[in-house]
C-alpha positions as CSV (number, residue, x, y, z in Angstrom):
1,M,0.0,0.0,0.0
2,T,1.1,3.5,-0.7
3,I,-0.1,6.9,0.4
4,L,0.4,9.8,-2.0
5,A,-0.8,13.3,-1.5
6,V,-1.6,15.4,-4.5
7,A,-1.8,19.2,-4.4
8,E,-4.2,20.5,-7.0
9,D,-2.7,23.9,-7.8
10,V,-2.3,25.6,-11.2
11,Q,0.5,27.6,-9.7
12,G,2.7,24.5,-9.2
13,A,4.6,23.2,-6.3
14,Q,5.8,26.5,-4.7
15,P,2.5,27.5,-3.1
16,A,2.0,24.0,-1.7
17,K,5.5,23.6,-0.3
18,P,4.9,25.5,3.0
19,W,1.9,23.4,3.7
20,V,3.7,20.1,3.1
21,E,6.6,21.2,5.3
22,Q,4.3,22.4,8.1
23,A,2.4,19.1,8.0
24,K,5.7,17.1,8.2
25,V,4.2,14.4,5.9
26,Q,5.9,11.1,5.8
27,Y,4.7,10.2,2.3
28,R,5.2,11.4,-1.2
29,V,3.5,14.6,-2.4
30,A,2.9,15.4,-6.0
31,V,1.4,18.5,-7.7
32,D,-1.3,18.2,-10.3
33,R,-1.2,21.6,-12.0
34,E,-3.6,20.5,-14.8
35,N,-6.3,18.8,-12.8
36,L,-5.5,15.5,-14.5
37,L,-6.7,13.5,-11.5
38,G,-9.9,15.4,-11.2
39,T,-10.5,14.7,-14.9
40,L,-9.6,11.0,-14.6
41,Y,-11.5,10.3,-11.4
42,H,-14.3,12.8,-12.0
43,F,-13.9,14.7,-8.7
44,K,-14.6,18.4,-8.4
45,V,-13.8,19.3,-4.9
46,V,-10.6,19.8,-2.8
47,P,-9.5,18.7,-0.4
48,I,-10.6,15.1,-1.1
49,G,-9.2,11.8,-0.1
50,I,-9.4,9.0,-2.7
51,V,-8.5,5.5,-1.7
52,I,-7.7,3.4,-4.8
53,D,-7.1,-0.3,-4.5
54,E,-4.6,-2.3,-6.5
55,N,-7.2,-3.0,-9.2
56,G,-7.7,0.7,-9.8
57,R,-11.1,0.7,-8.1
58,I,-12.0,3.7,-6.0
59,V,-12.9,2.2,-2.6
60,R,-13.4,5.5,-0.7
61,E,-13.9,9.2,-1.3
62,V,-13.6,11.4,1.7
63,S,-14.4,15.1,1.4
64,P,-13.2,17.1,2.9
65,M,-10.2,14.9,3.7
66,D,-8.4,15.7,6.9
67,I,-5.7,13.1,7.6
68,N,-5.2,14.8,10.9
69,D,-8.7,13.7,12.0
70,G,-8.1,10.8,14.4
71,S,-10.7,8.4,13.0
72,T,-9.8,9.1,9.4
73,R,-6.1,8.7,10.1
74,E,-6.7,5.4,12.0
75,D,-8.8,4.1,9.1
76,V,-6.1,4.9,6.5
77,E,-3.3,3.5,8.6
78,R,-5.2,0.3,9.3
79,W,-6.0,-0.1,5.6
80,V,-2.3,0.6,4.6
81,A,-0.8,-1.6,7.3
82,Q,-3.3,-4.5,7.4
83,N,-5.2,-4.2,4.1
84,I,-8.5,-4.1,6.0
85,L,-11.2,-1.9,4.6
86,P,-13.0,-0.1,7.5
87,A,-16.7,-0.9,7.8
88,S,-17.4,2.8,7.2
89,W,-16.0,2.5,3.7
90,A,-18.4,-0.2,2.6
91,G,-20.5,0.6,-0.4
92,A,-18.2,3.5,-1.5
93,E,-16.6,1.4,-4.3
94,R,-16.8,2.5,-7.9
95,E,-14.8,1.6,-10.9
96,I,-12.6,4.2,-12.5
97,S,-14.2,3.6,-15.8
98,Q,-17.5,5.0,-14.4
99,S,-15.9,8.4,-14.1
100,A,-15.4,8.6,-17.8
101,W,-19.0,9.6,-18.4
102,K,-19.0,13.4,-18.6
103,T,-21.6,15.8,-19.9
104,S,-20.7,18.1,-22.8
105,V,-20.8,21.0,-20.4
106,E,-18.1,19.3,-18.2
107,T,-16.0,18.6,-21.3
108,E,-16.3,22.2,-22.4
109,A,-15.3,23.4,-18.9
110,E,-12.3,21.1,-18.9
111,A,-11.2,22.5,-22.3
112,L,-11.6,26.1,-21.0
113,F,-9.6,25.1,-17.9
114,R,-6.8,23.7,-20.1
115,A,-6.8,26.9,-22.2
116,G,-6.5,28.9,-19.0
117,M,-3.5,26.8,-18.0
118,T,-1.8,27.5,-21.3
119,L,-2.4,31.2,-20.8
120,L,-1.1,31.1,-17.2
121,E,2.1,29.3,-18.4
122,E,2.6,32.0,-21.0
123,G,2.5,34.6,-18.2
124,R,-1.0,35.9,-19.3
125,R,-2.5,35.7,-15.8
126,D,-5.5,38.0,-16.3
127,E,-6.5,36.2,-19.5
128,A,-6.0,32.8,-17.7
129,I,-8.3,33.9,-14.9
130,A,-10.9,35.0,-17.5
131,K,-10.8,31.5,-19.0
132,F,-11.0,29.8,-15.6
133,R,-14.1,32.0,-14.9
134,E,-15.6,30.9,-18.1
135,A,-15.0,27.3,-17.2
136,F,-16.5,27.8,-13.8
137,R,-19.6,29.4,-15.4
138,R,-20.0,26.3,-17.5
139,D,-19.5,24.0,-14.5
140,P,-20.4,25.9,-11.3
141,G,-20.2,22.7,-9.2
142,N,-16.5,22.4,-9.9
143,W,-14.8,23.5,-6.8
144,I,-11.3,22.9,-8.1
145,I,-11.8,25.5,-10.8
146,R,-13.4,27.9,-8.3
147,K,-10.6,27.6,-5.8
148,Q,-7.9,28.1,-8.4
149,I,-9.5,31.4,-9.3
150,W,-9.7,32.4,-5.7
151,A,-6.0,31.4,-5.0
152,L,-4.8,33.4,-8.1
153,E,-6.8,36.5,-7.2
154,H,-6.4,36.3,-3.4
155,P,-3.3,34.3,-2.5
156,E,-3.2,35.8,1.0
157,K,-6.4,33.8,1.8
158,F,-4.7,30.6,0.9
159,Y,-0.9,30.7,1.2
160,T,-0.1,32.9,4.2
161,G,-1.2,31.5,7.4
162,P,-4.3,29.3,7.8
163,V,-6.8,29.1,4.9
164,D,-9.5,31.7,5.5
165,Y,-12.7,29.6,5.4
166,E,-14.9,32.5,6.6
167,W,-13.8,34.5,3.5
168,Q,-14.5,31.5,1.3
169,K,-18.1,31.3,2.7
170,K,-18.7,34.9,1.9
171,Q,-17.3,34.4,-1.6
172,I,-19.6,31.4,-2.1
173,E,-22.6,33.5,-1.1
174,R,-21.6,36.4,-3.4
175,E,-20.9,34.1,-6.4
176,N,-24.1,32.1,-5.9
177,T,-26.0,35.4,-5.9
178,E,-24.2,36.4,-9.2
179,L,-25.0,33.0,-10.7
180,G,-28.6,33.2,-9.6
181,Q,-28.4,30.2,-7.3
């Protein structure tokens, strides 16, 4: 069994590095700048914990995932050490292939996200944010896109000190009003 943490951040490893160092993780940490995992496994929220067995089957999705939560940590450690799935994980299994079914709107949003990534890599930050916003308007349930926009526009709410969840709640209310939800 292997534990791997993946930071979903279009800005790369640098913004995630302080969090990894602060957490003193004892496992590998990768960075997924392009949301390839979200696309493959069809998840739209971070932080999320995804437990995948040796057959590529998702056996548990935990969101939000807090490995520092005692019971979550115990469940993961037991699964890794003894290969015993906790009873609370029963019924959560789904095949990776099921995640391949996407709506045309989700596919459009992914394409816009990728276009935004290209613009960001070219140093065209404002244009990238505009593309990310367009992607989010297409797929407003996609929290990965939403949080990438927030982190680019308001890095102080994410990368300096604790994440400002109160600010995020206010953003959600404002954005939902703008989207008419």
